[in-house]
PyMOL Python script that loads the backbone (N, CA, C, O; Angstrom):
from pymol import cmd

cmd.read_pdbstr("""\
ATOM      1  N   LYS A   1     109.550 117.163  93.418  1.00  0.00           N
ATOM      2  CA  LYS A   1     109.605 116.163  94.610  1.00  0.00           C
ATOM      3  C   LYS A   1     109.987 115.128  94.375  1.00  0.00           C
ATOM      4  O   LYS A   1     109.412 114.431  93.538  1.00  0.00           O
ATOM      5  N   VAL A   2     111.084 114.704  95.045  1.00  0.00           N
ATOM      6  CA  VAL A   2     111.670 112.915  94.968  1.00  0.00           C
ATOM      7  C   VAL A   2     111.272 112.659  96.205  1.00  0.00           C
ATOM      8  O   VAL A   2     111.226 113.458  97.140  1.00  0.00           O
ATOM      9  N   ALA A   3     110.898 111.194  96.199  1.00  0.00           N
ATOM     10  CA  ALA A   3     110.776 110.214  97.083  1.00  0.00           C
ATOM     11  C   ALA A   3     112.112 109.994  97.365  1.00  0.00           C
ATOM     12  O   ALA A   3     112.994 110.166  96.523  1.00  0.00           O
ATOM     13  N   GLY A   4     112.356 109.552  98.713  1.00  0.00           N
ATOM     14  CA  GLY A   4     113.273 109.587  99.738  1.00  0.00           C
ATOM     15  C   GLY A   4     113.856 107.815  99.225  1.00  0.00           C
ATOM     16  O   GLY A   4     115.019 107.490  98.983  1.00  0.00           O
ATOM     17  N   TRP A   5     112.676 106.964  99.182  1.00  0.00           N
ATOM     18  CA  TRP A   5     113.310 105.426  98.958  1.00  0.00           C
ATOM     19  C   TRP A   5     112.068 104.821  98.378  1.00  0.00           C
ATOM     20  O   TRP A   5     111.053 105.515  98.431  1.00  0.00           O
ATOM     21  N   GLN A   6     111.996 103.673  97.849  1.00  0.00           N
ATOM     22  CA  GLN A   6     110.735 103.153  97.187  1.00  0.00           C
ATOM     23  C   GLN A   6     111.483 101.643  97.410  1.00  0.00           C
ATOM     24  O   GLN A   6     112.695 101.437  97.473  1.00  0.00           O
ATOM     25  N   PHE A   7     110.370 100.642  97.511  1.00  0.00           N
ATOM     26  CA  PHE A   7     110.675  99.562  97.788  1.00  0.00           C
ATOM     27  C   PHE A   7     110.512  98.750  96.693  1.00  0.00           C
ATOM     28  O   PHE A   7     109.426  98.827  96.119  1.00  0.00           O
ATOM     29  N   LYS A   8     111.408  97.927  96.234  1.00  0.00           N
ATOM     30  CA  LYS A   8     111.432  96.974  94.780  1.00  0.00           C
ATOM     31  C   LYS A   8     110.838  95.970  95.131  1.00  0.00           C
ATOM     32  O   LYS A   8     111.458  95.177  95.839  1.00  0.00           O
ATOM     33  N   GLY A   9     109.408  95.664  94.747  1.00  0.00           N
ATOM     34  CA  GLY A   9     108.881  94.719  94.945  1.00  0.00           C
ATOM     35  C   GLY A   9     108.655  93.661  93.991  1.00  0.00           C
ATOM     36  O   GLY A   9     109.173  93.945  92.911  1.00  0.00           O
ATOM     37  N   MET A  10     107.986  92.387  93.996  1.00  0.00           N
ATOM     38  CA  MET A  10     107.798  91.203  93.073  1.00  0.00           C
ATOM     39  C   MET A  10     107.176  92.026  91.661  1.00  0.00           C
ATOM     40  O   MET A  10     107.698  92.055  90.546  1.00  0.00           O
ATOM     41  N   ASP A  11     106.095  92.571  92.035  1.00  0.00           N
ATOM     42  CA  ASP A  11     105.179  93.509  91.449  1.00  0.00           C
ATOM     43  C   ASP A  11     106.046  94.944  91.718  1.00  0.00           C
ATOM     44  O   ASP A  11     105.659  95.583  92.696  1.00  0.00           O
ATOM     45  N   ASP A  12     107.006  95.427  91.067  1.00  0.00           N
ATOM     46  CA  ASP A  12     107.300  96.963  91.043  1.00  0.00           C
ATOM     47  C   ASP A  12     106.308  98.009  91.177  1.00  0.00           C
ATOM     48  O   ASP A  12     106.529  98.895  92.002  1.00  0.00           O
ATOM     49  N   HIS A  13     105.217  98.039  90.467  1.00  0.00           N
ATOM     50  CA  HIS A  13     104.205  98.652  90.663  1.00  0.00           C
ATOM     51  C   HIS A  13     103.272  98.628  91.333  1.00  0.00           C
ATOM     52  O   HIS A  13     102.526  99.569  91.062  1.00  0.00           O
ATOM     53  N   LEU A  14     102.834  97.867  92.277  1.00  0.00           N
ATOM     54  CA  LEU A  14     102.199  97.434  93.590  1.00  0.00           C
ATOM     55  C   LEU A  14     103.236  97.151  94.962  1.00  0.00           C
ATOM     56  O   LEU A  14     102.922  96.736  96.077  1.00  0.00           O
ATOM     57  N   ASN A  15     104.239  97.443  94.563  1.00  0.00           N
ATOM     58  CA  ASN A  15     105.253  97.183  96.136  1.00  0.00           C
ATOM     59  C   ASN A  15     105.031  96.453  96.779  1.00  0.00           C
ATOM     60  O   ASN A  15     104.700  96.769  97.922  1.00  0.00           O
ATOM     61  N   ALA A  16     105.089  95.181  96.420  1.00  0.00           N
ATOM     62  CA  ALA A  16     104.964  93.741  97.221  1.00  0.00           C
ATOM     63  C   ALA A  16     105.842  93.904  98.041  1.00  0.00           C
ATOM     64  O   ALA A  16     106.928  94.480  97.976  1.00  0.00           O
ATOM     65  N   ILE A  17     105.279  93.314  98.913  1.00  0.00           N
ATOM     66  CA  ILE A  17     106.689  93.034 100.250  1.00  0.00           C
ATOM     67  C   ILE A  17     107.453  91.742  99.840  1.00  0.00           C
ATOM     68  O   ILE A  17     106.994  90.631  99.573  1.00  0.00           O
ATOM     69  N   ASN A  18     108.981  92.264  99.867  1.00  0.00           N
ATOM     70  CA  ASN A  18     109.566  91.515  99.276  1.00  0.00           C
ATOM     71  C   ASN A  18     110.958  91.373 100.187  1.00  0.00           C
ATOM     72  O   ASN A  18     110.964  91.660 101.384  1.00  0.00           O
ATOM     73  N   SER A  19     112.118  90.901  99.482  1.00  0.00           N
ATOM     74  CA  SER A  19     113.287  90.502 100.547  1.00  0.00           C
ATOM     75  C   SER A  19     113.697  91.468 100.778  1.00  0.00           C
ATOM     76  O   SER A  19     114.833  91.384 101.246  1.00  0.00           O
ATOM     77  N   THR A  20     113.231  92.689 100.660  1.00  0.00           N
ATOM     78  CA  THR A  20     113.817  93.930 101.779  1.00  0.00           C
ATOM     79  C   THR A  20     113.234  93.566 103.176  1.00  0.00           C
ATOM     80  O   THR A  20     113.943  93.663 104.177  1.00  0.00           O
ATOM     81  N   TRP A  21     111.925  93.141 103.244  1.00  0.00           N
ATOM     82  CA  TRP A  21     111.445  93.026 104.720  1.00  0.00           C
ATOM     83  C   TRP A  21     112.633  91.580 105.281  1.00  0.00           C
ATOM     84  O   TRP A  21     113.110  91.554 106.415  1.00  0.00           O
ATOM     85  N   GLU A  22     112.850  90.759 104.471  1.00  0.00           N
ATOM     86  CA  GLU A  22     113.475  89.564 105.202  1.00  0.00           C
ATOM     87  C   GLU A  22     114.827  90.348 105.904  1.00  0.00           C
ATOM     88  O   GLU A  22     115.210  90.168 107.060  1.00  0.00           O
ATOM     89  N   SER A  23     115.507  91.354 104.796  1.00  0.00           N
ATOM     90  CA  SER A  23     116.715  92.158 105.672  1.00  0.00           C
ATOM     91  C   SER A  23     116.456  92.826 107.032  1.00  0.00           C
ATOM     92  O   SER A  23     117.341  93.034 107.861  1.00  0.00           O
ATOM     93  N   PHE A  24     115.040  93.171 107.195  1.00  0.00           N
ATOM     94  CA  PHE A  24     114.361  93.889 108.244  1.00  0.00           C
ATOM     95  C   PHE A  24     113.868  93.236 109.308  1.00  0.00           C
ATOM     96  O   PHE A  24     113.297  93.757 110.266  1.00  0.00           O
ATOM     97  N   LEU A  25     114.116  91.943 109.119  1.00  0.00           N
ATOM     98  CA  LEU A  25     113.546  91.098 110.074  1.00  0.00           C
ATOM     99  C   LEU A  25     115.044  90.529 110.454  1.00  0.00           C
ATOM    100  O   LEU A  25     115.252  90.549 111.667  1.00  0.00           O
ATOM    101  N   CYS A  26     115.967  90.099 109.771  1.00  0.00           N
ATOM    102  CA  CYS A  26     117.002  89.786 110.602  1.00  0.00           C
ATOM    103  C   CYS A  26     117.996  91.215 110.992  1.00  0.00           C
ATOM    104  O   CYS A  26     119.195  91.075 111.235  1.00  0.00           O
ATOM    105  N   GLN A  27     117.636  91.945 111.003  1.00  0.00           N
ATOM    106  CA  GLN A  27     118.101  93.503 111.386  1.00  0.00           C
ATOM    107  C   GLN A  27     117.391  93.706 112.753  1.00  0.00           C
ATOM    108  O   GLN A  27     117.850  94.558 113.514  1.00  0.00           O
ATOM    109  N   ALA A  28     116.225  92.929 113.141  1.00  0.00           N
ATOM    110  CA  ALA A  28     115.594  92.891 114.427  1.00  0.00           C
ATOM    111  C   ALA A  28     115.694  91.811 115.146  1.00  0.00           C
ATOM    112  O   ALA A  28     115.322  91.718 116.315  1.00  0.00           O
ATOM    113  N   GLY A  29     116.311  90.754 114.344  1.00  0.00           N
ATOM    114  CA  GLY A  29     117.033  89.887 115.385  1.00  0.00           C
ATOM    115  C   GLY A  29     116.060  88.564 115.183  1.00  0.00           C
ATOM    116  O   GLY A  29     115.955  87.620 115.965  1.00  0.00           O
ATOM    117  N   GLY A  30     115.446  88.734 114.047  1.00  0.00           N
ATOM    118  CA  GLY A  30     114.765  87.541 113.596  1.00  0.00           C
ATOM    119  C   GLY A  30     115.079  86.801 112.799  1.00  0.00           C
ATOM    120  O   GLY A  30     116.191  86.979 112.301  1.00  0.00           O
ATOM    121  N   THR A  31     114.168  85.540 112.281  1.00  0.00           N
ATOM    122  CA  THR A  31     115.007  84.682 111.230  1.00  0.00           C
ATOM    123  C   THR A  31     113.450  84.072 110.781  1.00  0.00           C
ATOM    124  O   THR A  31     112.441  84.171 111.479  1.00  0.00           O
ATOM    125  N   LEU A  32     113.527  83.486 109.573  1.00  0.00           N
ATOM    126  CA  LEU A  32     112.677  83.191 108.661  1.00  0.00           C
ATOM    127  C   LEU A  32     111.885  81.535 109.208  1.00  0.00           C
ATOM    128  O   LEU A  32     110.714  81.158 109.152  1.00  0.00           O
ATOM    129  N   THR A  33     112.919  80.978 109.630  1.00  0.00           N
ATOM    130  CA  THR A  33     112.339  79.970 110.077  1.00  0.00           C
ATOM    131  C   THR A  33     112.915  79.280 111.436  1.00  0.00           C
ATOM    132  O   THR A  33     113.873  79.849 111.959  1.00  0.00           O
ATOM    133  N   SER A  34     112.372  78.015 112.093  1.00  0.00           N
ATOM    134  CA  SER A  34     113.543  77.496 113.403  1.00  0.00           C
ATOM    135  C   SER A  34     114.475  76.960 113.181  1.00  0.00           C
ATOM    136  O   SER A  34     114.474  76.199 112.213  1.00  0.00           O
ATOM    137  N   PRO A  35     115.444  77.090 113.825  1.00  0.00           N
ATOM    138  CA  PRO A  35     116.725  76.422 113.458  1.00  0.00           C
ATOM    139  C   PRO A  35     116.565  74.962 112.502  1.00  0.00           C
ATOM    140  O   PRO A  35     117.343  74.769 111.568  1.00  0.00           O
ATOM    141  N   ASP A  36     115.595  74.080 112.806  1.00  0.00           N
ATOM    142  CA  ASP A  36     115.215  72.871 111.946  1.00  0.00           C
ATOM    143  C   ASP A  36     114.624  72.778 110.773  1.00  0.00           C
ATOM    144  O   ASP A  36     114.533  71.893 109.923  1.00  0.00           O
ATOM    145  N   PHE A  37     114.098  74.251 110.928  1.00  0.00           N
ATOM    146  CA  PHE A  37     113.579  74.354 109.537  1.00  0.00           C
ATOM    147  C   PHE A  37     112.117  73.947 109.392  1.00  0.00           C
ATOM    148  O   PHE A  37     111.635  73.746 108.277  1.00  0.00           O
ATOM    149  N   LYS A  38     111.379  73.820 110.563  1.00  0.00           N
ATOM    150  CA  LYS A  38     110.075  72.970 110.131  1.00  0.00           C
ATOM    151  C   LYS A  38     109.061  73.917 110.568  1.00  0.00           C
ATOM    152  O   LYS A  38     107.888  73.776 110.221  1.00  0.00           O
ATOM    153  N   THR A  39     109.512  75.034 111.434  1.00  0.00           N
ATOM    154  CA  THR A  39     108.324  76.321 111.510  1.00  0.00           C
ATOM    155  C   THR A  39     108.509  77.806 111.355  1.00  0.00           C
ATOM    156  O   THR A  39     109.614  78.343 111.444  1.00  0.00           O
ATOM    157  N   SER A  40     107.625  78.315 111.170  1.00  0.00           N
ATOM    158  CA  SER A  40     108.164  79.552 110.115  1.00  0.00           C
ATOM    159  C   SER A  40     107.955  80.388 111.653  1.00  0.00           C
ATOM    160  O   SER A  40     107.076  80.068 112.453  1.00  0.00           O
ATOM    161  N   THR A  41     108.947  81.515 111.882  1.00  0.00           N
ATOM    162  CA  THR A  41     109.337  82.275 113.259  1.00  0.00           C
ATOM    163  C   THR A  41     108.789  83.590 112.311  1.00  0.00           C
ATOM    164  O   THR A  41     109.744  84.366 112.291  1.00  0.00           O
ATOM    165  N   GLN A  42     107.965  84.021 111.730  1.00  0.00           N
ATOM    166  CA  GLN A  42     108.213  85.621 110.877  1.00  0.00           C
ATOM    167  C   GLN A  42     107.163  85.991 112.056  1.00  0.00           C
ATOM    168  O   GLN A  42     107.487  86.965 112.736  1.00  0.00           O
ATOM    169  N   ASN A  43     106.152  85.453 112.331  1.00  0.00           N
ATOM    170  CA  ASN A  43     105.319  85.752 113.187  1.00  0.00           C
ATOM    171  C   ASN A  43     105.792  86.226 114.845  1.00  0.00           C
ATOM    172  O   ASN A  43     105.087  85.705 115.709  1.00  0.00           O
ATOM    173  N   THR A  44     106.514  86.827 115.175  1.00  0.00           N
ATOM    174  CA  THR A  44     107.494  87.204 116.030  1.00  0.00           C
ATOM    175  C   THR A  44     107.270  88.412 116.677  1.00  0.00           C
ATOM    176  O   THR A  44     106.417  89.095 116.109  1.00  0.00           O
ATOM    177  N   GLU A  45     107.905  89.060 117.998  1.00  0.00           N
ATOM    178  CA  GLU A  45     108.269  90.237 117.657  1.00  0.00           C
ATOM    179  C   GLU A  45     109.037  90.957 117.255  1.00  0.00           C
ATOM    180  O   GLU A  45     109.009  92.187 117.222  1.00  0.00           O
ATOM    181  N   ALA A  46     110.172  89.898 116.742  1.00  0.00           N
ATOM    182  CA  ALA A  46     111.232  90.557 115.273  1.00  0.00           C
ATOM    183  C   ALA A  46     110.525  90.929 114.060  1.00  0.00           C
ATOM    184  O   ALA A  46     110.701  91.942 113.383  1.00  0.00           O
ATOM    185  N   GLY A  47     109.618  89.883 113.852  1.00  0.00           N
ATOM    186  CA  GLY A  47     108.785  90.101 112.675  1.00  0.00           C
ATOM    187  C   GLY A  47     107.843  91.261 112.987  1.00  0.00           C
ATOM    188  O   GLY A  47     107.843  92.224 112.220  1.00  0.00           O
ATOM    189  N   ARG A  48     107.175  91.248 113.873  1.00  0.00           N
ATOM    190  CA  ARG A  48     106.382  92.556 113.812  1.00  0.00           C
ATOM    191  C   ARG A  48     106.815  94.055 113.771  1.00  0.00           C
ATOM    192  O   ARG A  48     106.279  95.056 113.297  1.00  0.00           O
ATOM    193  N   THR A  49     108.122  93.815 114.523  1.00  0.00           N
ATOM    194  CA  THR A  49     108.900  94.920 114.347  1.00  0.00           C
ATOM    195  C   THR A  49     109.173  95.474 113.186  1.00  0.00           C
ATOM    196  O   THR A  49     108.843  96.587 112.777  1.00  0.00           O
ATOM    197  N   ALA A  50     110.040  94.317 112.466  1.00  0.00           N
ATOM    198  CA  ALA A  50     110.097  94.741 110.718  1.00  0.00           C
ATOM    199  C   ALA A  50     109.093  94.972 110.136  1.00  0.00           C
ATOM    200  O   ALA A  50     108.940  96.078 109.618  1.00  0.00           O
ATOM    201  N   MET A  51     108.119  93.988 110.057  1.00  0.00           N
ATOM    202  CA  MET A  51     106.722  94.802 109.601  1.00  0.00           C
ATOM    203  C   MET A  51     106.537  96.283 109.833  1.00  0.00           C
ATOM    204  O   MET A  51     106.627  97.070 108.891  1.00  0.00           O
ATOM    205  N   GLU A  52     106.253  96.726 111.203  1.00  0.00           N
ATOM    206  CA  GLU A  52     106.108  98.307 111.564  1.00  0.00           C
ATOM    207  C   GLU A  52     106.900  99.363 110.751  1.00  0.00           C
ATOM    208  O   GLU A  52     106.513 100.304 110.059  1.00  0.00           O
ATOM    209  N   TYR A  53     108.373  98.813 111.121  1.00  0.00           N
ATOM    210  CA  TYR A  53     109.357  99.938 110.250  1.00  0.00           C
ATOM    211  C   TYR A  53     109.202  99.959 108.714  1.00  0.00           C
ATOM    212  O   TYR A  53     109.402 100.957 108.022  1.00  0.00           O
ATOM    213  N   MET A  54     108.767  98.570 108.190  1.00  0.00           N
ATOM    214  CA  MET A  54     108.604  98.670 106.711  1.00  0.00           C
ATOM    215  C   MET A  54     107.260  99.383 106.395  1.00  0.00           C
ATOM    216  O   MET A  54     107.099 100.030 105.360  1.00  0.00           O
ATOM    217  N   LYS A  55     106.248  99.216 107.408  1.00  0.00           N
ATOM    218  CA  LYS A  55     105.098 100.314 106.920  1.00  0.00           C
ATOM    219  C   LYS A  55     105.363 101.495 107.153  1.00  0.00           C
ATOM    220  O   LYS A  55     104.772 102.295 106.428  1.00  0.00           O
ATOM    221  N   SER A  56     106.387 102.122 108.290  1.00  0.00           N
ATOM    222  CA  SER A  56     106.415 103.661 108.096  1.00  0.00           C
ATOM    223  C   SER A  56     106.905 104.106 107.085  1.00  0.00           C
ATOM    224  O   SER A  56     106.611 105.275 106.834  1.00  0.00           O
ATOM    225  N   PHE A  57     107.695 103.482 106.255  1.00  0.00           N
ATOM    226  CA  PHE A  57     108.099 104.025 105.129  1.00  0.00           C
ATOM    227  C   PHE A  57     106.983 104.772 104.323  1.00  0.00           C
ATOM    228  O   PHE A  57     107.202 105.804 103.689  1.00  0.00           O
ATOM    229  N   TYR A  58     105.513 104.023 104.425  1.00  0.00           N
ATOM    230  CA  TYR A  58     104.250 104.388 103.617  1.00  0.00           C
ATOM    231  C   TYR A  58     103.849 105.530 104.802  1.00  0.00           C
ATOM    232  O   TYR A  58     103.849 106.749 104.630  1.00  0.00           O
ATOM    233  N   THR A  59     103.527 104.854 105.978  1.00  0.00           N
ATOM    234  CA  THR A  59     102.491 106.105 107.133  1.00  0.00           C
ATOM    235  C   THR A  59     103.368 107.433 106.998  1.00  0.00           C
ATOM    236  O   THR A  59     102.746 108.468 106.757  1.00  0.00           O
ATOM    237  N   GLU A  60     105.162 107.517 107.171  1.00  0.00           N
ATOM    238  CA  GLU A  60     105.382 108.662 107.032  1.00  0.00           C
ATOM    239  C   GLU A  60     105.845 109.417 105.783  1.00  0.00           C
ATOM    240  O   GLU A  60     106.456 110.485 105.791  1.00  0.00           O
ATOM    241  N   LYS A  61     105.420 108.623 104.567  1.00  0.00           N
ATOM    242  CA  LYS A  61     105.087 109.539 103.545  1.00  0.00           C
ATOM    243  C   LYS A  61     106.812 109.803 102.669  1.00  0.00           C
ATOM    244  O   LYS A  61     107.126 110.761 101.963  1.00  0.00           O
ATOM    245  N   ILE A  62     107.809 108.389 103.104  1.00  0.00           N
ATOM    246  CA  ILE A  62     109.421 108.429 102.886  1.00  0.00           C
ATOM    247  C   ILE A  62     108.989 107.648 101.134  1.00  0.00           C
ATOM    248  O   ILE A  62     109.458 108.004 100.053  1.00  0.00           O
ATOM    249  N   SER A  63     108.051 106.620 101.372  1.00  0.00           N
ATOM    250  CA  SER A  63     108.058 105.664  99.877  1.00  0.00           C
ATOM    251  C   SER A  63     106.746 105.829  99.700  1.00  0.00           C
ATOM    252  O   SER A  63     105.932 105.547 100.580  1.00  0.00           O
ATOM    253  N   PRO A  64     106.395 106.342  98.440  1.00  0.00           N
ATOM    254  CA  PRO A  64     105.300 106.583  97.690  1.00  0.00           C
ATOM    255  C   PRO A  64     104.488 105.262  97.572  1.00  0.00           C
ATOM    256  O   PRO A  64     105.152 104.250  97.347  1.00  0.00           O
ATOM    257  N   VAL A  65     103.093 105.133  97.698  1.00  0.00           N
ATOM    258  CA  VAL A  65     102.599 104.090  97.343  1.00  0.00           C
ATOM    259  C   VAL A  65     102.113 103.750  95.532  1.00  0.00           C
ATOM    260  O   VAL A  65     101.472 104.444  94.744  1.00  0.00           O
ATOM    261  N   GLY A  66     102.733 102.433  95.384  1.00  0.00           N
ATOM    262  CA  GLY A  66     102.275 102.662  93.993  1.00  0.00           C
ATOM    263  C   GLY A  66     103.523 103.176  92.829  1.00  0.00           C
ATOM    264  O   GLY A  66     103.434 103.125  91.602  1.00  0.00           O
ATOM    265  N   THR A  67     104.432 103.568  93.477  1.00  0.00           N
ATOM    266  CA  THR A  67     105.570 104.309  92.362  1.00  0.00           C
ATOM    267  C   THR A  67     106.229 103.025  91.814  1.00  0.00           C
ATOM    268  O   THR A  67     106.024 101.985  92.440  1.00  0.00           O
ATOM    269  N   SER A  68     107.008 102.993  90.695  1.00  0.00           N
ATOM    270  CA  SER A  68     107.358 102.344  90.079  1.00  0.00           C
ATOM    271  C   SER A  68     109.371 102.425  90.619  1.00  0.00           C
ATOM    272  O   SER A  68     110.205 103.144  90.068  1.00  0.00           O
ATOM    273  N   ALA A  69     109.584 101.644  91.571  1.00  0.00           N
ATOM    274  CA  ALA A  69     111.065 101.835  92.445  1.00  0.00           C
ATOM    275  C   ALA A  69     112.255 102.208  90.842  1.00  0.00           C
ATOM    276  O   ALA A  69     113.065 103.134  90.794  1.00  0.00           O
ATOM    277  N   LEU A  70     112.025 101.301  89.856  1.00  0.00           N
ATOM    278  CA  LEU A  70     113.048 101.330  88.931  1.00  0.00           C
ATOM    279  C   LEU A  70     113.087 102.507  87.991  1.00  0.00           C
ATOM    280  O   LEU A  70     114.019 103.191  87.568  1.00  0.00           O
ATOM    281  N   ASN A  71     111.631 102.532  87.775  1.00  0.00           N
ATOM    282  CA  ASN A  71     111.406 103.429  86.612  1.00  0.00           C
ATOM    283  C   ASN A  71     111.454 104.746  87.295  1.00  0.00           C
ATOM    284  O   ASN A  71     111.876 105.706  86.651  1.00  0.00           O
ATOM    285  N   GLY A  72     110.967 104.946  88.863  1.00  0.00           N
ATOM    286  CA  GLY A  72     111.013 106.372  89.545  1.00  0.00           C
ATOM    287  C   GLY A  72     112.706 106.839  89.852  1.00  0.00           C
ATOM    288  O   GLY A  72     113.177 107.955  90.070  1.00  0.00           O
ATOM    289  N   PHE A  73     113.224 105.781  89.784  1.00  0.00           N
ATOM    290  CA  PHE A  73     115.113 106.095  90.405  1.00  0.00           C
ATOM    291  C   PHE A  73     115.607 106.568  88.800  1.00  0.00           C
ATOM    292  O   PHE A  73     116.510 107.405  88.818  1.00  0.00           O
ATOM    293  N   ILE A  74     115.193 106.193  87.586  1.00  0.00           N
ATOM    294  CA  ILE A  74     115.538 106.081  86.544  1.00  0.00           C
ATOM    295  C   ILE A  74     115.011 107.626  85.980  1.00  0.00           C
ATOM    296  O   ILE A  74     115.691 108.245  85.162  1.00  0.00           O
ATOM    297  N   SER A  75     113.788 108.137  86.491  1.00  0.00           N
ATOM    298  CA  SER A  75     113.149 109.451  86.249  1.00  0.00           C
ATOM    299  C   SER A  75     113.746 110.385  87.122  1.00  0.00           C
ATOM    300  O   SER A  75     113.787 111.540  86.699  1.00  0.00           O
ATOM    301  N   GLY A  76     114.226 110.158  88.253  1.00  0.00           N
ATOM    302  CA  GLY A  76     114.602 111.140  89.426  1.00  0.00           C
ATOM    303  C   GLY A  76     113.628 111.567  90.348  1.00  0.00           C
ATOM    304  O   GLY A  76     113.698 112.584  91.038  1.00  0.00           O
ATOM    305  N   ASP A  77     112.396 110.452  90.320  1.00  0.00           N
ATOM    306  CA  ASP A  77     111.154 110.785  90.865  1.00  0.00           C
ATOM    307  C   ASP A  77     111.637 109.907  92.560  1.00  0.00           C
ATOM    308  O   ASP A  77     111.133 110.199  93.645  1.00  0.00           O
ATOM    309  N   VAL A  78     112.598 108.943  92.357  1.00  0.00           N
ATOM    310  CA  VAL A  78     112.926 108.308  93.545  1.00  0.00           C
ATOM    311  C   VAL A  78     114.549 108.637  93.936  1.00  0.00           C
ATOM    312  O   VAL A  78     115.491 108.872  93.178  1.00  0.00           O
ATOM    313  N   ALA A  79     114.509 108.575  95.160  1.00  0.00           N
ATOM    314  CA  ALA A  79     116.247 108.930  95.249  1.00  0.00           C
ATOM    315  C   ALA A  79     116.737 107.458  95.633  1.00  0.00           C
ATOM    316  O   ALA A  79     117.945 107.277  95.485  1.00  0.00           O
ATOM    317  N   MET A  80     116.129 106.586  96.013  1.00  0.00           N
ATOM    318  CA  MET A  80     116.966 105.233  96.616  1.00  0.00           C
ATOM    319  C   MET A  80     115.775 104.081  96.332  1.00  0.00           C
ATOM    320  O   MET A  80     114.554 104.225  96.400  1.00  0.00           O
ATOM    321  N   PHE A  81     116.405 103.124  96.059  1.00  0.00           N
ATOM    322  CA  PHE A  81     115.874 101.633  96.415  1.00  0.00           C
ATOM    323  C   PHE A  81     116.726 100.232  96.337  1.00  0.00           C
ATOM    324  O   PHE A  81     117.720 100.045  95.636  1.00  0.00           O
ATOM    325  N   PRO A  82     116.215  99.463  97.062  1.00  0.00           N
ATOM    326  CA  PRO A  82     117.120  98.465  97.133  1.00  0.00           C
ATOM    327  C   PRO A  82     117.507  97.717  95.895  1.00  0.00           C
ATOM    328  O   PRO A  82     116.633  97.344  95.113  1.00  0.00           O
ATOM    329  N   PHE A  83     118.683  97.497  95.696  1.00  0.00           N
ATOM    330  CA  PHE A  83     119.123  97.190  94.500  1.00  0.00           C
ATOM    331  C   PHE A  83     119.661  95.431  94.393  1.00  0.00           C
ATOM    332  O   PHE A  83     120.349  95.021  95.328  1.00  0.00           O
ATOM    333  N   PHE A  84     119.379  94.638  93.453  1.00  0.00           N
ATOM    334  CA  PHE A  84     119.830  93.380  93.522  1.00  0.00           C
ATOM    335  C   PHE A  84     120.081  93.038  92.044  1.00  0.00           C
ATOM    336  O   PHE A  84     119.458  93.360  91.033  1.00  0.00           O
ATOM    337  N   GLN A  85     121.294  92.211  92.239  1.00  0.00           N
ATOM    338  CA  GLN A  85     121.655  91.937  90.649  1.00  0.00           C
ATOM    339  C   GLN A  85     120.645  92.168  89.489  1.00  0.00           C
ATOM    340  O   GLN A  85     120.629  93.084  88.666  1.00  0.00           O
ATOM    341  N   SER A  86     119.721  90.998  89.645  1.00  0.00           N
ATOM    342  CA  SER A  86     118.440  91.105  88.547  1.00  0.00           C
ATOM    343  C   SER A  86     118.263  92.395  87.858  1.00  0.00           C
ATOM    344  O   SER A  86     118.097  92.422  86.638  1.00  0.00           O
ATOM    345  N   VAL A  87     118.294  93.645  88.694  1.00  0.00           N
ATOM    346  CA  VAL A  87     118.144  94.859  87.946  1.00  0.00           C
ATOM    347  C   VAL A  87     119.390  95.585  87.265  1.00  0.00           C
ATOM    348  O   VAL A  87     119.302  96.528  86.478  1.00  0.00           O
ATOM    349  N   ILE A  88     120.511  95.007  87.685  1.00  0.00           N
ATOM    350  CA  ILE A  88     121.676  95.683  87.007  1.00  0.00           C
ATOM    351  C   ILE A  88     121.562  96.364  85.514  1.00  0.00           C
ATOM    352  O   ILE A  88     121.946  97.510  85.281  1.00  0.00           O
ATOM    353  N   ALA A  89     120.992  95.512  84.565  1.00  0.00           N
ATOM    354  CA  ALA A  89     120.951  95.862  83.340  1.00  0.00           C
ATOM    355  C   ALA A  89     119.732  97.024  82.950  1.00  0.00           C
ATOM    356  O   ALA A  89     119.647  97.678  81.911  1.00  0.00           O
ATOM    357  N   ASN A  90     118.915  97.046  84.026  1.00  0.00           N
ATOM    358  CA  ASN A  90     117.937  98.254  83.585  1.00  0.00           C
ATOM    359  C   ASN A  90     118.069  99.618  84.051  1.00  0.00           C
ATOM    360  O   ASN A  90     117.480 100.619  83.643  1.00  0.00           O
ATOM    361  N   VAL A  91     119.214  99.466  85.269  1.00  0.00           N
ATOM    362  CA  VAL A  91     119.805 100.681  86.171  1.00  0.00           C
ATOM    363  C   VAL A  91     120.740 101.581  84.995  1.00  0.00           C
ATOM    364  O   VAL A  91     121.346 102.597  85.335  1.00  0.00           O
TER     365      VAL A  91
END
""", "prot")
cmd.dss("prot")
cmd.show_as("cartoon", "prot")
cmd.util.cbc("prot")
cmd.orient("prot")
């Protein structure tokens, strides 16, 4: 059995929320801060939409909880994970 997707978090083994969520937030029409950079705008409709979308990967069992994205990809247990320049040497 191969997982379809895995989030690569700050702690890969815990699948911490990471910059992938920011991409989902922007896709939903949100931003991280107000235009003057003084107020967080993450707790908005776009932020909640992004969080629900990210959560759906776990509730629909597309992304297994606790699986290492990088190691799972290398072993063939994970089909895809978000790729950042910092992991290129490992892949």
